[in-house]
C-alpha positions as CSV (number, residue, x, y, z in Angstrom):
1,M,0.0,0.0,0.0
2,G,1.3,3.5,-0.9
3,K,1.4,6.6,1.1
4,S,-1.9,8.0,2.3
5,A,-3.0,11.6,2.2
6,V,-4.3,13.0,5.4
7,M,-7.5,15.0,5.1
8,S,-9.7,16.6,7.8
9,L,-13.4,17.4,7.3
10,R,-16.4,18.4,9.2
11,L,-19.5,16.2,9.0
12,K,-23.1,16.5,10.2
13,P,-23.4,14.6,13.4
14,E,-25.9,12.1,11.9
15,L,-23.5,11.3,9.0
16,G,-20.7,10.7,11.4
17,S,-23.0,8.3,13.4
18,R,-24.0,6.5,10.2
19,I,-20.3,6.0,9.3
20,E,-19.6,4.7,12.8
21,R,-22.6,2.3,12.8
22,L,-21.7,0.9,9.4
23,A,-18.0,0.5,10.2
24,S,-19.0,-1.4,13.3
25,A,-21.5,-3.6,11.5
26,V,-19.0,-4.6,8.8
27,D,-16.0,-4.7,11.2
28,R,-14.0,-2.2,9.2
29,P,-12.3,1.1,10.1
30,K,-14.3,4.3,9.6
31,N,-11.7,5.6,7.1
32,W,-12.3,2.4,4.9
33,I,-16.0,3.2,4.8
34,V,-15.3,6.8,3.8
35,E,-12.8,5.8,1.2
36,Q,-15.2,3.3,-0.4
37,A,-18.0,5.9,-0.5
38,L,-15.7,8.5,-2.0
39,E,-14.4,6.1,-4.7
40,E,-17.9,5.1,-5.7
41,Y,-19.0,8.7,-5.8
42,L,-16.0,9.9,-7.8
43,D,-16.3,7.0,-10.3
44,R,-20.0,7.7,-10.8
45,E,-19.7,11.5,-11.1
46,S,-16.6,11.2,-13.4
47,W,-18.6,8.8,-15.7
48,Q,-21.6,11.2,-15.7
49,V,-19.4,14.2,-16.6
50,A,-17.7,12.3,-19.4
51,Q,-21.1,11.2,-20.8
52,I,-22.4,14.8,-20.7
53,K,-19.3,16.1,-22.5
54,Q,-19.7,13.4,-25.1
55,G,-23.3,14.3,-25.6
56,L,-22.5,18.0,-25.9
57,A,-19.8,17.3,-28.5
58,E,-22.2,15.2,-30.5
59,A,-24.8,17.9,-30.4
60,E,-22.3,20.6,-31.4
61,A,-21.3,18.3,-34.3
62,G,-25.0,18.0,-35.3
63,D,-25.0,14.3,-34.6
64,F,-28.7,13.8,-33.8
65,A,-31.0,10.9,-34.1
66,S,-33.2,10.9,-37.2
67,E,-37.0,11.3,-36.8
68,A,-37.3,7.6,-37.8
69,K,-35.0,6.5,-35.1
70,V,-36.8,8.5,-32.5
71,A,-40.2,7.1,-33.6
72,A,-38.8,3.5,-33.5
73,F,-37.5,4.2,-30.0
74,K,-40.8,5.5,-28.8
75,R,-42.7,2.5,-30.3
76,K,-40.3,0.1,-28.6
77,H,-39.9,1.8,-25.2
78,L,-42.9,4.1,-24.6
79,K,-45.9,1.8,-25.0
């Protein structure tokens, strides 16, 4: 394991309690719980930002679905 960065933060009391309860329930340190939560959050948000940027680039390039593709999608998914 590499070096760890030390970070201090303030939490709402209930959030701190939830972290403590979960850490106790799964027999893990609180910092492990927080690291897992942050990794999942950062992965999800990074993916979402990348998808938005890709969509904007496609829109700026004029790469839109045709009316026929939109109609086919509606028939299939919006019954």
